[in-house]
PyMOL Python script that loads the backbone (N, CA, C, O; Angstrom):
from pymol import cmd

cmd.read_pdbstr("""\
ATOM      1  N   MET A   1     -17.591   5.537  15.809  1.00  0.00           N
ATOM      2  CA  MET A   1     -18.639   6.499  15.568  1.00  0.00           C
ATOM      3  C   MET A   1     -18.132   7.643  14.683  1.00  0.00           C
ATOM      4  O   MET A   1     -18.838   8.069  13.769  1.00  0.00           O
ATOM      5  N   LEU A   2     -16.925   8.142  14.941  1.00  0.00           N
ATOM      6  CA  LEU A   2     -16.380   9.230  14.134  1.00  0.00           C
ATOM      7  C   LEU A   2     -16.185   8.773  12.695  1.00  0.00           C
ATOM      8  O   LEU A   2     -16.462   9.529  11.763  1.00  0.00           O
ATOM      9  N   ASP A   3     -15.713   7.545  12.504  1.00  0.00           N
ATOM     10  CA  ASP A   3     -15.532   7.027  11.150  1.00  0.00           C
ATOM     11  C   ASP A   3     -16.872   6.980  10.424  1.00  0.00           C
ATOM     12  O   ASP A   3     -16.958   7.328   9.247  1.00  0.00           O
ATOM     13  N   ARG A   4     -17.904   6.553  11.121  1.00  0.00           N
ATOM     14  CA  ARG A   4     -19.244   6.492  10.519  1.00  0.00           C
ATOM     15  C   ARG A   4     -19.716   7.892  10.122  1.00  0.00           C
ATOM     16  O   ARG A   4     -20.272   8.080   9.040  1.00  0.00           O
ATOM     17  N   TRP A   5     -19.492   8.873  11.000  1.00  0.00           N
ATOM     18  CA  TRP A   5     -19.898  10.241  10.698  1.00  0.00           C
ATOM     19  C   TRP A   5     -19.091  10.803   9.531  1.00  0.00           C
ATOM     20  O   TRP A   5     -19.643  11.464   8.652  1.00  0.00           O
ATOM     21  N   LEU A   6     -17.779  10.540   9.524  1.00  0.00           N
ATOM     22  CA  LEU A   6     -16.956  11.033   8.424  1.00  0.00           C
ATOM     23  C   LEU A   6     -17.360  10.402   7.097  1.00  0.00           C
ATOM     24  O   LEU A   6     -17.207  11.022   6.045  1.00  0.00           O
ATOM     25  N   THR A   7     -17.871   9.178   7.137  1.00  0.00           N
ATOM     26  CA  THR A   7     -18.293   8.496   5.922  1.00  0.00           C
ATOM     27  C   THR A   7     -19.552   9.122   5.352  1.00  0.00           C
ATOM     28  O   THR A   7     -19.593   9.459   4.169  1.00  0.00           O
ATOM     29  N   LYS A   8     -20.585   9.285   6.177  1.00  0.00           N
ATOM     30  CA  LYS A   8     -21.859   9.850   5.714  1.00  0.00           C
ATOM     31  C   LYS A   8     -22.561  10.512   6.894  1.00  0.00           C
ATOM     32  O   LYS A   8     -23.338   9.863   7.595  1.00  0.00           O
ATOM     33  N   PRO A   9     -22.296  11.791   7.117  1.00  0.00           N
ATOM     34  CA  PRO A   9     -22.815  12.500   8.285  1.00  0.00           C
ATOM     35  C   PRO A   9     -24.335  12.453   8.423  1.00  0.00           C
ATOM     36  O   PRO A   9     -24.853  12.402   9.539  1.00  0.00           O
ATOM     37  N   THR A  10     -25.049  12.470   7.306  1.00  0.00           N
ATOM     38  CA  THR A  10     -26.516  12.494   7.393  1.00  0.00           C
ATOM     39  C   THR A  10     -27.100  11.190   7.927  1.00  0.00           C
ATOM     40  O   THR A  10     -28.239  11.174   8.394  1.00  0.00           O
ATOM     41  N   ASP A  11     -26.344  10.102   7.867  1.00  0.00           N
ATOM     42  CA  ASP A  11     -26.805   8.839   8.472  1.00  0.00           C
ATOM     43  C   ASP A  11     -26.700   8.888   9.991  1.00  0.00           C
ATOM     44  O   ASP A  11     -27.483   8.245  10.690  1.00  0.00           O
ATOM     45  N   VAL A  12     -25.746   9.643  10.500  1.00  0.00           N
ATOM     46  CA  VAL A  12     -25.518   9.730  11.944  1.00  0.00           C
ATOM     47  C   VAL A  12     -26.381  10.823  12.566  1.00  0.00           C
ATOM     48  O   VAL A  12     -26.914  10.647  13.662  1.00  0.00           O
ATOM     49  N   VAL A  13     -26.519  11.945  11.871  1.00  0.00           N
ATOM     50  CA  VAL A  13     -27.296  13.082  12.375  1.00  0.00           C
ATOM     51  C   VAL A  13     -28.316  13.457  11.287  1.00  0.00           C
ATOM     52  O   VAL A  13     -28.101  14.411  10.539  1.00  0.00           O
ATOM     53  N   PRO A  14     -29.413  12.717  11.201  1.00  0.00           N
ATOM     54  CA  PRO A  14     -30.392  12.992  10.144  1.00  0.00           C
ATOM     55  C   PRO A  14     -31.161  14.292  10.392  1.00  0.00           C
ATOM     56  O   PRO A  14     -31.306  14.751  11.525  1.00  0.00           O
ATOM     57  N   GLY A  15     -31.640  14.860   9.301  1.00  0.00           N
ATOM     58  CA  GLY A  15     -32.483  16.041   9.406  1.00  0.00           C
ATOM     59  C   GLY A  15     -31.760  17.351   9.593  1.00  0.00           C
ATOM     60  O   GLY A  15     -32.390  18.366   9.889  1.00  0.00           O
ATOM     61  N   THR A  16     -30.458  17.354   9.429  1.00  0.00           N
ATOM     62  CA  THR A  16     -29.717  18.611   9.563  1.00  0.00           C
ATOM     63  C   THR A  16     -29.398  19.170   8.181  1.00  0.00           C
ATOM     64  O   THR A  16     -29.540  18.472   7.177  1.00  0.00           O
ATOM     65  N   ALA A  17     -28.980  20.393   8.133  1.00  0.00           N
ATOM     66  CA  ALA A  17     -28.642  21.046   6.873  1.00  0.00           C
ATOM     67  C   ALA A  17     -27.127  21.176   6.739  1.00  0.00           C
ATOM     68  O   ALA A  17     -26.619  22.247   6.406  1.00  0.00           O
ATOM     69  N   MET A  18     -26.421  20.107   6.994  1.00  0.00           N
ATOM     70  CA  MET A  18     -24.958  20.131   6.914  1.00  0.00           C
ATOM     71  C   MET A  18     -24.495  20.285   5.470  1.00  0.00           C
ATOM     72  O   MET A  18     -25.094  19.720   4.555  1.00  0.00           O
ATOM     73  N   ALA A  19     -23.444  21.039   5.276  1.00  0.00           N
ATOM     74  CA  ALA A  19     -22.853  21.197   3.958  1.00  0.00           C
ATOM     75  C   ALA A  19     -21.746  20.170   3.728  1.00  0.00           C
ATOM     76  O   ALA A  19     -21.211  20.083   2.623  1.00  0.00           O
ATOM     77  N   PHE A  20     -21.399  19.398   4.745  1.00  0.00           N
ATOM     78  CA  PHE A  20     -20.325  18.412   4.651  1.00  0.00           C
ATOM     79  C   PHE A  20     -20.888  17.091   4.146  1.00  0.00           C
ATOM     80  O   PHE A  20     -21.748  16.497   4.795  1.00  0.00           O
ATOM     81  N   GLY A  21     -20.415  16.627   2.999  1.00  0.00           N
ATOM     82  CA  GLY A  21     -20.926  15.412   2.379  1.00  0.00           C
ATOM     83  C   GLY A  21     -20.252  14.140   2.826  1.00  0.00           C
ATOM     84  O   GLY A  21     -20.741  13.048   2.538  1.00  0.00           O
ATOM     85  N   GLY A  22     -19.130  14.256   3.529  1.00  0.00           N
ATOM     86  CA  GLY A  22     -18.419  13.075   4.001  1.00  0.00           C
ATOM     87  C   GLY A  22     -17.098  12.876   3.277  1.00  0.00           C
ATOM     88  O   GLY A  22     -16.770  13.601   2.338  1.00  0.00           O
ATOM     89  N   VAL A  23     -16.349  11.879   3.731  1.00  0.00           N
ATOM     90  CA  VAL A  23     -15.051  11.533   3.157  1.00  0.00           C
ATOM     91  C   VAL A  23     -15.147  10.085   2.685  1.00  0.00           C
ATOM     92  O   VAL A  23     -15.301   9.174   3.498  1.00  0.00           O
ATOM     93  N   ALA A  24     -15.058   9.874   1.398  1.00  0.00           N
ATOM     94  CA  ALA A  24     -15.293   8.549   0.823  1.00  0.00           C
ATOM     95  C   ALA A  24     -14.140   7.557   1.050  1.00  0.00           C
ATOM     96  O   ALA A  24     -14.387   6.376   1.293  1.00  0.00           O
ATOM     97  N   LYS A  25     -12.906   8.019   0.974  1.00  0.00           N
ATOM     98  CA  LYS A  25     -11.764   7.100   1.033  1.00  0.00           C
ATOM     99  C   LYS A  25     -11.436   6.676   2.467  1.00  0.00           C
ATOM    100  O   LYS A  25     -11.294   7.509   3.362  1.00  0.00           O
ATOM    101  N   ASP A  26     -11.321   5.364   2.659  1.00  0.00           N
ATOM    102  CA  ASP A  26     -10.970   4.807   3.974  1.00  0.00           C
ATOM    103  C   ASP A  26      -9.663   5.389   4.501  1.00  0.00           C
ATOM    104  O   ASP A  26      -9.556   5.719   5.682  1.00  0.00           O
ATOM    105  N   THR A  27      -8.674   5.515   3.625  1.00  0.00           N
ATOM    106  CA  THR A  27      -7.359   6.002   4.055  1.00  0.00           C
ATOM    107  C   THR A  27      -7.421   7.465   4.498  1.00  0.00           C
ATOM    108  O   THR A  27      -6.734   7.862   5.439  1.00  0.00           O
ATOM    109  N   ASP A  28      -8.232   8.252   3.827  1.00  0.00           N
ATOM    110  CA  ASP A  28      -8.381   9.658   4.219  1.00  0.00           C
ATOM    111  C   ASP A  28      -9.055   9.775   5.581  1.00  0.00           C
ATOM    112  O   ASP A  28      -8.634  10.574   6.417  1.00  0.00           O
ATOM    113  N   ARG A  29     -10.107   8.975   5.807  1.00  0.00           N
ATOM    114  CA  ARG A  29     -10.787   8.996   7.108  1.00  0.00           C
ATOM    115  C   ARG A  29      -9.843   8.548   8.209  1.00  0.00           C
ATOM    116  O   ARG A  29      -9.827   9.139   9.289  1.00  0.00           O
ATOM    117  N   ALA A  30      -9.061   7.518   7.953  1.00  0.00           N
ATOM    118  CA  ALA A  30      -8.102   7.025   8.949  1.00  0.00           C
ATOM    119  C   ALA A  30      -7.063   8.099   9.269  1.00  0.00           C
ATOM    120  O   ALA A  30      -6.669   8.251  10.426  1.00  0.00           O
ATOM    121  N   ALA A  31      -6.623   8.836   8.268  1.00  0.00           N
ATOM    122  CA  ALA A  31      -5.640   9.898   8.487  1.00  0.00           C
ATOM    123  C   ALA A  31      -6.233  11.028   9.327  1.00  0.00           C
ATOM    124  O   ALA A  31      -5.554  11.570  10.199  1.00  0.00           O
ATOM    125  N   ILE A  32      -7.480  11.384   9.076  1.00  0.00           N
ATOM    126  CA  ILE A  32      -8.142  12.431   9.862  1.00  0.00           C
ATOM    127  C   ILE A  32      -8.264  12.003  11.318  1.00  0.00           C
ATOM    128  O   ILE A  32      -7.966  12.779  12.226  1.00  0.00           O
ATOM    129  N   ILE A  33      -8.701  10.771  11.537  1.00  0.00           N
ATOM    130  CA  ILE A  33      -8.877  10.260  12.900  1.00  0.00           C
ATOM    131  C   ILE A  33      -7.537  10.202  13.628  1.00  0.00           C
ATOM    132  O   ILE A  33      -7.453  10.574  14.799  1.00  0.00           O
ATOM    133  N   GLU A  34      -6.502   9.745  12.953  1.00  0.00           N
ATOM    134  CA  GLU A  34      -5.175   9.679  13.571  1.00  0.00           C
ATOM    135  C   GLU A  34      -4.662  11.078  13.906  1.00  0.00           C
ATOM    136  O   GLU A  34      -4.072  11.282  14.967  1.00  0.00           O
ATOM    137  N   TYR A  35      -4.879  12.025  13.027  1.00  0.00           N
ATOM    138  CA  TYR A  35      -4.483  13.410  13.288  1.00  0.00           C
ATOM    139  C   TYR A  35      -5.179  13.920  14.557  1.00  0.00           C
ATOM    140  O   TYR A  35      -4.538  14.529  15.414  1.00  0.00           O
ATOM    141  N   LEU A  36      -6.459  13.679  14.675  1.00  0.00           N
ATOM    142  CA  LEU A  36      -7.202  14.143  15.837  1.00  0.00           C
ATOM    143  C   LEU A  36      -6.729  13.462  17.117  1.00  0.00           C
ATOM    144  O   LEU A  36      -6.716  14.077  18.183  1.00  0.00           O
ATOM    145  N   ARG A  37      -6.341  12.194  17.013  1.00  0.00           N
ATOM    146  CA  ARG A  37      -5.812  11.485  18.199  1.00  0.00           C
ATOM    147  C   ARG A  37      -4.523  12.122  18.696  1.00  0.00           C
ATOM    148  O   ARG A  37      -4.277  12.189  19.900  1.00  0.00           O
ATOM    149  N   GLN A  38      -3.711  12.585  17.772  1.00  0.00           N
ATOM    150  CA  GLN A  38      -2.405  13.128  18.123  1.00  0.00           C
ATOM    151  C   GLN A  38      -2.451  14.617  18.466  1.00  0.00           C
ATOM    152  O   GLN A  38      -1.499  15.155  19.031  1.00  0.00           O
ATOM    153  N   ALA A  39      -3.545  15.275  18.130  1.00  0.00           N
ATOM    154  CA  ALA A  39      -3.661  16.714  18.372  1.00  0.00           C
ATOM    155  C   ALA A  39      -3.636  17.018  19.869  1.00  0.00           C
ATOM    156  O   ALA A  39      -4.286  16.342  20.665  1.00  0.00           O
ATOM    157  N   LYS A  40      -2.903  18.007  20.218  1.00  0.00           N
ATOM    158  CA  LYS A  40      -2.809  18.440  21.622  1.00  0.00           C
ATOM    159  C   LYS A  40      -3.634  19.711  21.784  1.00  0.00           C
ATOM    160  O   LYS A  40      -3.608  20.584  20.915  1.00  0.00           O
ATOM    161  N   PRO A  41      -4.363  19.821  22.883  1.00  0.00           N
ATOM    162  CA  PRO A  41      -5.172  21.038  23.102  1.00  0.00           C
ATOM    163  C   PRO A  41      -4.321  22.262  23.358  1.00  0.00           C
ATOM    164  O   PRO A  41      -4.853  23.353  23.558  1.00  0.00           O
TER     165      PRO A  41
END
""", "prot")
cmd.dss("prot")
cmd.show_as("cartoon", "prot")
cmd.util.cbc("prot")
cmd.orient("prot")
C-alpha cells in the first residue's frame, strides 16, 4: 500500500489537495520504504 501511495498518491487518496506528486523510480521508493522500516521511534 505504501509503495502504491508513493507511486501516485492521488490514486490512493482521491480528491485531496496534496502537493506531493509521487516518486517515479522503483529504487527510490524501495529505499524510502526500507528507511522507514529501519527507523526507530
